[in-house]
C-alpha positions, 0 to 999 in steps of 0.5 A: 302341940302337947304340953311337953313340946309347948313348954320348951318352945315357949321358954325359948320364945320368952328368952328371945324377948321378941314379941314376934317369936312369942306371938304365935304361941299365944292364943287369942283368948289367953290371960297372963299374970305376971309377977307384979300380980297384974292380969292381962286378958286377950292377945292385945293386952298380953302383947302390951304386958310382954312389951312392958316386961321385956323393956324392964328385963332387957339384960336379964335371962328368962327361965320357967319353974314351978309350972302348974297346968290348969285343966278345964 
């Protein structure tokens, strides 16, 4: 899947606030930094972080903006 295909799928998955929908899009080596500045490294930590965020934003929508792609 290329970035143009991934990003809308990821945004829809996040909007669902359902880890079972988000999980297939998360690589096992993934690191995620939330707006709190907290960094979650690895799938288990990322899952824990998403559950915390989903609990905080239950009644809110989800949108992505100002995206930057990092290449190695």
